[in-house]
N, C-alpha and C positions, 0 to 999 in steps of 0.2 A: 532250288525251290523245294519245299516239302511235298512229298508225294500225297495225292488226295486219297490214297488207299490205306486201309488199316494194316494190311499185310503186304509184304513184298512178294511172297510166294505162297500159292496154294499147292500142296503136295498131294497128287493123286497116285494111288498104288493099290495093288491087290492084297487081300488079307494074307495070302501065302508069303508075301514079301514084307510083312510088317516090320520084322526085326531089322532088316536091311534098310527099309525106308526111314525108320527112326534113327538109325546110325547116320544116314546121309543128312537128315535134318540137324542132328547134333553138330555135324561137321560144317554144315552151311551156316547155322546160326553162330557158330564160333567165329565165322568170317564177317559177322555184322548184319546178316539178313534176318528179317522177322518172318517166320513161317506159320502157316496154318496146316496142321495135320490132325486128322481124326484118328482115334477118339480124344486125343489129348486136349484139343482146344474146343471141344463141343461144350455148349452151355448146358448145365444140368436141367433136365426136364423138358428141353425143347425137342421138337420134331426133328428127326434125323435128316430127312431130305431137305427141309427148309433151312436147317443149319448149314448144310453143304452148299446150297445155292447162295445163301447169304455170304458165306465165306468166299466163294468164287467171285461174287460181285465186288467184294471188298479187298480183292487181291490184284496186284499189278500183273503178275505172271502166274501161269500154271505149269508146274513141273510134273511131268508124267514119268514115274518110275516104271519103265516099260519092260515087260517080260511076257512069256507065254501065258502066265496066269493072269496078268493084267489085260492081255489081248482077249481073253475069254470071259473077263469079268463084266457082267451087266452094269454093276455099280460104276466101274471105271469108265465105261463107254458113255453112260449118262452124264458123268462129271465132265468128260471132254465135250459132249454135246452142249452142255450148259456154258462151258468156257468159250467154245467157238461161236455160239449164238450171241455171246456178249462181246465178241471181237477181242477176246483175250489172246495174248500170245502164248502158245503151248510149246514148251521145250521138252521133247522126248529124250529121256536119259536111259539109254538101253543097257540093261544089266545082264543080258544074255544074248547070244547070237540067234535071234529069232526075228523073222520077217512079220510085219503086221498083216492082219487079215484085211479083206476088202472093206469091212465095216469100219475098222480103225483107220485105215489108209484114206477113206473117204473124208474123215474129219481133219486128218493131219496133212494130207496132200503133199506138196513139195517141201514141207518143213525140214529144217536142218536138224539132223539127229546127232546126239552126242553119245558115243559108245564108251561103256565102262565095264568091260568084261575081259577075262574071267574074274578079275578082282578089281575093286575100286581103289585106285591109287590117288596120291596127291595130285598127280598130273591131270587126272580126270576131273578132280574137284577144282583145279586151277582153271581148266577150260570152262567148267560150269560157272564159276565165279565171274570170269570175264564176260561170259554171255549174259549173265544176270545183271551185272553192273551196267552193261551197255543198254539194257532194256529199262531197268528201273530208274536210272539216272535221267532218262529222256521223258519220263512221265511228268507232265505239268497239268495244272488245272484246265479242264476242258472249257472251251468257250461256250457260254450259255447259249443254247439254241432256243428258237421260238417254238414252243410246243403247240401242236395243232389241236390235239384232243386232250383236254384237261380232265373232265369228269367221265365216269364210266359210260361208254358209248358202244353200241353194237354196230359193226361194220361188215360189209361183204368182203370177200377175198380181194376183188378188184379194187375196192376202196382203200385197202391197206398199202397199195403201191404209192399213194400220195404221201405217206409218212415214212417211206423208206424200206418197205418190206418186199421180199420176193418169195417165190414158192419155197425155196430152200430154207430161208429164215423162218417162215411161218411154220414149216414142218418141225424145225428144231424147237421152236417155242412151244408147240403143242406137245411134243415129246417131253419137254421139261415140265410142263404143267401136269401131264400124266404122272411123272415121277414124283411131283409134289403132292398130288391128290390121291394117288393109288399106292399106298405103302407096300413095298416089296415084302415086308415082314408079315403083312396081313393078307395080301392078294398075290396070286401067281401071275406076274407080268413079265413076259419074255417075248422073243420074236415069234414063238409058236402060237401064243395066245393073242398078242396085239399086233403082230406083223412086223415086217422089216421097215427100215427107213425108206427104201425105194417104194414099197407098197403104199406107205403113208403119202409120199410125194406124188405118186401117180393118182391117188384118190383125190388129193387137193386139186391137181391140175384138171382132172376129168369131171368131177362131180360137185365139188364143194362150193362153186359159185351160187348154186341154187339149193343146196342141201345143208349148208353150214353158215354159221355166223360167228364172228370173233368179237370178244369183249376187250376194249382198249381203254386205258387210262394213262394220262400223261405220255401218250404215244407208245406205251408198252402194252403188249398183249398180256392180259391177265386171266383170260378164260376163253372157252369155245364150246360150241354145241353142234352136234351132227344129228340130222334126222333123214333117214333114207327110205324111200318107197321100195319094198322088196317083193320078190315073188312069193306066192302062197307057200310053196315048198320050203323056201329059205326061211320064211317067217316061222313056220312050224319047227324047223331045226333050231332057230334062235330061241324060241320060247321054251324049248325043252332043255336049253342050256348045253347044247352039243357043239356050239361054235360061236366065235366072235364074228361080227359083220366083216365080209370081204367084198371086193368090187364085183365079183361074179354073182353076188346075191342081189345087187341093185337092179331093179327092173327098168324097162324102157318107158319110164313114166311120162316123158314129155309128149308121147303120142296120145295121152289121155287114157281113161279107164278107171277101174277100181283096184286099189292096192292096199296092202297092209304096210304100216310104217314102223320103223324101229329107230329109237333114239339111242344111238351108240354111246353118247357121252354128253353130260353137262358138267364141265370141269372148270373150276375157278381156283386160282391160287389161294392157299389157306388164309393169308392175311387180308384177302379181299372177298372171302366167301360169306357175304352178308345176305340177309333176307332180301334186301333191295336188289342186289345183283342177280340172285336166283330168279326173282320176279321178272327182271328184264328178259331173261332167257325164256321163261314160261310164256310171257306175253308174245315174244317173237314166234314161239311154236304155234300158239293159238292163231295168230295173224297169218302165219305161213300156211297152215292147213286151210284157212279160209281163202287165201290167194290161190292155192292149188285148185280148190273147188271151182273158182271162177275160170280156171283154165281147163276145166273138165277133168281134173286129176282128183279123184275121190278117194279118201282114206277111210278104210273100214275099221281096222283095229290099230291100236298103238301100243307097242312094247317099249320098255326102257330099261337100260342097265343103270343101277344105282350103287354108288360107292361111298356116299356121305350120309351121315345121320340127318342133316338138315334137309337135303334133297328128298330123302325118304319120307320125312314128315310132310313135305309139300305134295309129293305124288299121292300119298294116302289121303290127304285133305281134298285132292282133286279127283278122288274116286278110283284110283288104280288099286288093283289087288295083287297080292304076292303070287308069283308063278314058279319061282325056283331060283337057281343060281347059274351064272354063266361059267365058262371054263376058267376064268380068272378068279372066281370066288365072289364076284359082285352079285347083288340081288337083282332079280328080274321082276318087273311089275308090268301089268297089262290092263288095258281098258278098251271098251268099244269107243270108237272115235266120236260118235254122235253123243254118247253119254258124257264123254270128256268135255265136249264143247258146250253142253248144256248144264254142267255142274256149277253150282252156285259159287264155289270158290274160284273156279276157272273164269266165270263171268266177272267176278269181283277183280281178279287180276287183270283182265282185259280192260276194265274200266278205270283202273287205278292210274 
């Protein structure tokens, strides 16, 4: 049966290994496989991150050309994150005697490694071909499943369980959405600025049932929003652009009191970043601030990190004013919470 995928293999590699990766692709394609390798197969004028995720989605298998350079590459790690979050089989093809870091090992786990060093020989390619054929020949059309969430809908973390998500998968999807929305060419996004996978996972488990909401369409996560009540000291640090939100900054808000709030992210995948979807998130923020007030959790000021032009237009219309840049290069906006809630644009969003 014909494979439902456009490519047999997505090839992930570090720039330092480009020449060798292209050589491997040439040898693999000579054996009858269709590969996607960047930049060769990128569509002209398309966003880089979106093209990569599209290609991974449309590939049966992901081949990781593994080396010390690949292990240190943020791009490669994001590609493997996207592959694992889509349940793709990843075949690590090790081209040097180097053990994976904890971050890489987390994604690959007990995966069977193919070693091809110090030189790539026909015997190595024979083993790879055998592995690839065993996988690609077994792909058939998936049985159509009954989708539960068809139209864009906001869900809590706990509600995602009903459509097959767990904390790990949610974390992977949020990281992928960041990759799509926050271009590494334009912004500085690495573990130092945005935190590690474990930090993201811990935040989701500890806080995000009451501080976050997830946008879902056709049972796929297409966006998310975080708003955290933080200490006064932390809020000042955030507004001066000295740090990105960390767990230690989040205050004990459930005991009630007055707090400043920081919206760490409103992220939507580029193909779904419509005005309607942004309004869904803004409406949720307004309603959530009101719900907190009913629990005697009062918000004084609201800060927000902005990475997209459309979101920037919304926050300006809602009365926010520019305050600076965060460590990743995103713009910071701020407004008094009472003024935000009484702004005419805000009211119109709430009533829409």
